[in-house]
N, C-alpha and C positions, 0 to 999 in steps of 0.2 A: 504494500500500500504506500502510495506517495503522499507525503504529508503536505498540507498547505500552510505549513508553519510560517508565521510572520516574526518580526523582530521581537515581539513580546513573548514568543514561545508558547502561546496559549492555543488550545484546541477546543472545539466543541465537545461537550460531554456525551460521547456516543456509546459508551460501554453498555451493551444491552444486558449484561449480567446484573447490572445494578437495578434493573426494573423487574427482574424475575421474581415470581412468588416464592415464598418460603419452601413450599413443597416441591417446586420445580428445582430449586437449588439442592434440596435434600436428596431427591431422587436421582439427580444427575451425578451426585457423589455419594450414593447410598452406602457403598461398602466402606469408603473412607470415613464417613460419618459414624457408621456402626463401630469401626475400630476405635474412633475417637471416644465414643460413648463408653465402650468397654474399658478404655483407659481411665476415663473419668470416674468409673465405678470404684476405683481405688479410694475415692473420697469417702466411701461408706465408713471406712475404719476411722477417718478423722472425725466425721460426724458422730459416730458411736462414742469415741473417746471424749469429745467435747461434752456430750450429754451425760455420759457415764460419771465423770468426775464430779459434776455438780449434783446430779440426782442421787447417786449412791450415798452421798453424804446425808441425805434425808431418810435413808432406810433405817428403821429401828434396830435391826440386827447389826448393821454395820456401825451405827453410832454406839451400840453397846460394846462392841469389840474394839473400836478405834477411838472412841470419844471419852469424855469425862462427864461427871455429874453436872447438870445445869446449875450455874452459880445462883440462879434465881430461887433455887430450892423447891422446884415443882415436882421433883422426883424423876425427871427425864434426863436425857443425855444430849450433849452437843459436841460438835467437833471444835477443838480449840482453833482460834483464828490463825495461829501460826501454821498449823498443819493444813487447814483448809486453804490458806494462801499458797503454801508450798506445793500442795497437790494440784491446785488450780494452775500454777505456773509450770509444773513439772513437765508436762507434755510439750509445752511451748519451748522450754529450755532445751530439751532434747531435740526438738524439731528444728530449732534455729541452727543447731550444730549440724544436724543431718542434712539440712537444705544446702549448707555451704559445701559439705562433703559430696552431696549429690550433684551440685553444680560442677564440681571438679571431676567427679567420677564419670559422669555421662559423657564428658568430652574425652576423657582418658581411655575408658574401656567400652563405652557405648551405652545407649539408653536401655537396651534390653537387659543386659547383665546387671546394670545398676538397680533396676526394678526387681530383678530376681533375687539378688543377694540381700537387698534391703527387706524383701518379703520373708526370707528365711530368718533374718535377725528379728524381725517383728514377731514372728511366731514363737521364737525361742524366748524372747524377753517377757512375754505374757506370763511365763511361769514364775518370774520373780514376784510380781504383784499377787499372783494366785496363792503363793505360799507365805505371804507377809503375816497372816494371822497366826502363824506358828511361833512367832517370837514371844518372849516371856513378858515384856512390858509394853505399855501403851506407846511410849516413845520409840521403842525398838520396832514395833509394828508399823508405826507411822513412817519411820526412816526407811525401812525396807520397801514399803509401798511406794515411797517417793522415788527411790532408786529405780525400781521397776518401771515406773511411769516415765522417767527421764530416758531410760534405755529404749523403751517402746517409741518414744518421741523421736529419737535419732533415726530409727528406721523409717518412721512415718514421714519425716521431713524429706528424706531422700526419695521416697516413692512419690510424694506429691509433686515436688519440683520437677522430677524427671518425666512424670506422666504429662504434666502440663506442657513441658517443652516439646515432647513428642507430638502431642495433639496439634499444637499451634504451628509446627513446622511442616506437617504433611498435608494439611487442609488448605484449599484455596480460600482467598480472602472473603469471598461471597458468603461462606458458611462457617468460617473459622470461629468468629465471635460466639455464635450460638452454641456450637459444640463445646467450646471451652467453658461456656457458662453452665454446662450440665454438671460441673463440679458442685454448684450450689444445691440443686435438688438432691444429688446423691449425698451431700453432707447432711441435709435436712432429713433425708430418709434414714441415714445412720442414727441421727438423733432420735427419731421416732422409734426405731427398733430398740435402742437402748432403754428408752423410757418404758416401752411395753414390757420388756424383759424384767426390768426392775419392779414395775408395778405388779407383775404376776407373782412376785415373791414378797409383797409388802406385808402380808399377814403372817409370815413365817419368821419366828425368832430363833432360827438356827443358822449356822454358817452357810448353808446352801443358799440362803437368801441373797448373799452378795457374791458367793463363789460362782454361781451359775451365770450371772451377768459378766463376771470376769472371764469365765471359760468361753463365753460366746465370742470373745475377741479372736480366738483361734480360728474360728470360721472365716472371719473377715480377712485374716492374715493369709488365707489360702487364695484370695483373689489375685494379687500380683503373681503368686507362684503359678496359678493356672494360666494367666495371661502369657507368661514368658514361654510356655510350652508351644503356643501357637503364633505368638507375635514375632514378626521378622524384625531384624535390627533396623533402626531408623535409616532410610535411604539417604537422607541428608548427611548423616554422620558418615556413612559408608563413602559417599562422594568426597567428603573432605579428606578421607584417608586414601583416595585414589582408587577405591574398589568399585569401579563403575558397573561391572557385570553383576556383582552381588547386589548393588543398589537397584539395578534394573529388575533383578529377580524379586527383590523385596517389594518394589512397586507393583509388580505383577501379582504378588500375593495379596497386597493391600487393596488393589483395585479389582482384582478378579477379572470376570469377563469384559468389564468396561475398558480394560487396558487395550490400547491400540497403538499402532505404529505411525499414526498420521500426525504426530507431534502434539496432539491434544491429550496429554496424559501427565500423571504426577511426576514421572521420571524426567521428561523434558522440562517441565515447569521448575522442578527443583534444581536440575542441572544448570539451567540458565541463571537461577538466583544464586547458586553457589559460585558459578563462574564470575558473575558480576561482582559479588562481594569479595572475591579473591583478587580483584584488580588492584587494590591498594597495596599489595605486596606482603601483607601480614600472613604468617603461617597459622593455620587453625590450631595446630598443636601448641603454639606459643601464646595463645590468648590467655590473659589473666583477668582477675577481677578489676585490676586497675584500668584495663582497656575500656571498661564501661564508662570511664570518666575522662579519657584522654582527649577526645575530640569534643568540641562544643555541642554538636548535634547529638552525639551519643550520650553525653552527660545529661542533656535535656530529656532525652527519651528515658534514660535510666531513672531520673528523678520523678517523671510522670508515673512510671511503673511502681516505684517505691511508695509514692503517695497512694496510688490506687490500691496497693496491697494492704493498706491500713484501714480502708473504708469499712470492712465488716466490724472491726474493733471500734471505730468511731460511732457507728450507729447502734451499738449495744449488743452484738452477738455474744461476747463473753458473759454478760449478765443474763441473757436468755438461757444459757446453759446452766445457770444457778436457779432457775425459776422455782423448782420444787423446794429446795432448802430455803430460798428467799421468802416464798409465800408462807411457809410454815412459821418463819420468824414473825410474820405479820399476823399470825393467828389462825391460819388455815390448817385443816387436818391434812395429814400426810397423803392419804388417798386422794383427796380433792385436789391437792397441789399437783400431784403427778398427773391426774386427769386433765387439769388445766394446761399443764405443759404439753401433754400429748395433743390436745386440741390445737394449741398454737403451732406446734410442729407440723401437724397434718395440714393446717391452713397454709403454713409457709411452704410446704412441699407443693401443694396445688398451685399456689401463686408463682413459685419458681418455674413451673412448667409454662406458665403464661409469660414469664420473663424470657424463657428460651425462644418463644415465638416473637416477642416484641423486639428482640435484638435484630431481627431481620427487617423490621418495619420502622423502628424508632432509633434515633441516634443515641450513642452511648452517653454523650454529654447531657442530653435532655433527661435520660433515664436516671442519671446520677443526681442532677440538681433538683429536678421536680419530684424525685423519689425521696431524697433525704429531707427536703423541707417539711413535709407533713410529719415525718418521724420526729423531727426536732420539736415540733409543736405538741405532739403527743407526750414526749418526755417532759416538756414544760408543764403540761396539764397534770401529769402524774405528780410532779414535785409540789405543785400548788395544792392538789387534793390531799397530799400527805401532811400538809400543815394543819389540817382540820381532822383529827383522829375520829374514826367512827368504826362500827362493827363491819361495815362493808368495804373498808379501805383495801383489804387484801384482795377482794374480788375486782375492784376497780384497777388496782395496780396490775393484777394478772391480765385483765382485759386489755389494758394499754400495751403490755408486753406482747400479747398475742397479735393484736392488730399491727403493731410496729413491725414484727417479724414478717407478717404477711406482705405489708407494703414494701419492706426492704427486699424481700425475696422476689418480688415482681420487677424491681427496678435496679436500685443501686448495687445490690449484692451480685447478681449475674453480670451486670455491666462492668463491675470492677474486675471480674475475671477476664472479660473480653478485652478490656484495656491492657491488662497485664500480658495477655497472650498476643496482642496485635502490635504493640508499640515498638518492641526491640527489633533490631536487624536479625536476619537469620544466623549470621556468623556469631553474634553475641547472645543468642537466645538461651543457651544452656546456662551460662554464667548469670544472665539477667534473671532467669527463672529462679536460680538458686538464691540470689540476693533478694529477690522479691519475697520468696517464702521465708527467708531469714528475717526480713523486716516484719512480715506478717506475724510470725511466731514470736519475735521479740516484743512487738506491741501487744500481742495476745498474752504473753507471759507477764508483762508489766501490769496490764489490766487485771489479769487473773490473780496476781499476787496481792494487789492493793484493794480489790473490790471487797473481799471479806472484812478487811479492816475498816472499810467505810460503812458497811451496813450491818455487820454482825453484832449481836447483843452484848458481847464481852469486849467490844472495841469501840468504834465510832458510833454505832447504834443509830445511823442516819435513816435506816429503813427506807420508806418510799420517797423520802426527800432526795434520794440518789438520782431521781428524775432530773433535778436541776443540773447535776453533773453531766448527765448524758445529753441534755438539751444543749449544753455548751459545746461538748465534743462533736455532736452531730452538726451543729452550726458551723464549726470549723471545717467539717467535711464539705458542706455546701459551698462555703467561700473558696476552699481549696480547689474543688472541682470546677467552679466558675472561672478561676484565674489560671489554673494549670493544665486541665485536661482538654485537649482539642478534640474535634469530631473526626473520628477515623473510620466510621461505618463504610463498608464496601471499598475501602482503599486498598490497593495492591501494595506489595512491598516496594515496587518501583515508585509508585505515587508517594508513599510515605517518605522514602529516601529523598525524593525531590523536594517535598514540602519542608522537611526538617533541615535539609541543606540550605534552603532558601530563607530559613529563620523566620518563617511566617509567625505572626502573632496567633495566640490561641483561637481567637474568634474568626480568623480568616481561613482556617482549615476547611470549613464546611463549603465555602463558595469557590475555593481555588480551582482553576482550570489550567493545567499546564501540560507539558509533554505527556504525562502519564494519564491524562484523561481519555486518551484513545484506548481501544481494547488492548489489554495487557500483552496478548500474544503477538500483536502487531507493533508493539513499541520498538523504536529503533535500538534502544539499549538491549532489549531481549534478543532482537534479531542479530545484533552484533556478537552476542555471546552464544548463539546457537551453533 
């Protein structure tokens, strides 16, 4: 195709892919999408862990074994704030370490084997927490349980960052954001399963009441192990190693019957992208985390990714994982608190499926800004209501948390995953994904550690007034998204490279029409690298 390029370098926006319906995009890349969704299912273990730590603390049998008598003297047991804080942060502490290791490992030995080895470690370390109740003292039990959760977190961090990198590098831009966003519904589904398993044991005052939920984690650990049996190595990674025939075979397995030799396949698309990104002379084997910040455009992209990775923590996801224990502190019965949590999680799962669809129709920037704003207002309403104690405050707080997670699941949560998956260059994707998950888990760990000190009855005792805290954090999220996150919906890697290199302002991304506005397969840069 001959371009009618003028001095401005602008082209009319003719990429028909951008007007296709969601189902058209999905069916055109059905097999790639299914592989991506299978990889996203690894988030089940993260969701289960997030829900498990907060909800198991409200289980009577668990509190009897790992807790202390309630200082209020009502005859019950509570988990000391120090242990609740350490346990809440334990998975995040391990995961931030694991995400950095995973970011390095997936470049060094490949995506497939990083996922597989981390899956084995995940399964093995569940045993540590499972046997924690065999220790002689409460502090010893708490310490062993903490070590087990940190060890599990290391494996989980490596699995999550590698799975996201694999998904985002094999899928075309038209459907990449939606498939990456399925990490959110799988996370919520894991939370639901954890809550249901814990609730099924709530009337049992025996060790099985908390051991069964712990043992269930072995099942989720089998997911990455099962995947690596069938999953080919990432073709993009193989290409960087110069193993083009193996990369072609991997693409054939990933695409199945759709794979063709007419140039319209994942192999040719990825080979052109890898060739283009190797033009600057950097060797893929020599890429380090410092390379994410060396060039101004890459530093900007990295900062966008790091900010987007903190959005779930800013809108209150860590507190939602504590719903059961938190609601009990406000006066709700344990069974009612768990039921409330399950209802909120089910609603979040349903709305996250809506978010999966919306990502193909609505821009990421709009989903972030207009999704976080009502959540901030709900947190503010919760804080105000908590200033006027009543018998119904626990239910009002629970309702606010449930509605907030539903809104967030339909908009800002899946959109944040899309931004993380779409923003970085292909060459830096593994390291960017590792650092993004490191940032996410670091933020999660900080929130997880300090939250119990803010609301627990033996510490800050803020109760429902914590809504003011999250209203402030969510507002920071709104402002940050407005100022930092550009619109990247349906933009190809070539388009994004061009826009970031041009140093466009955040607001101009949506309307920019440059070289890359022509169909990606006809772009002169792609043809030059073919």
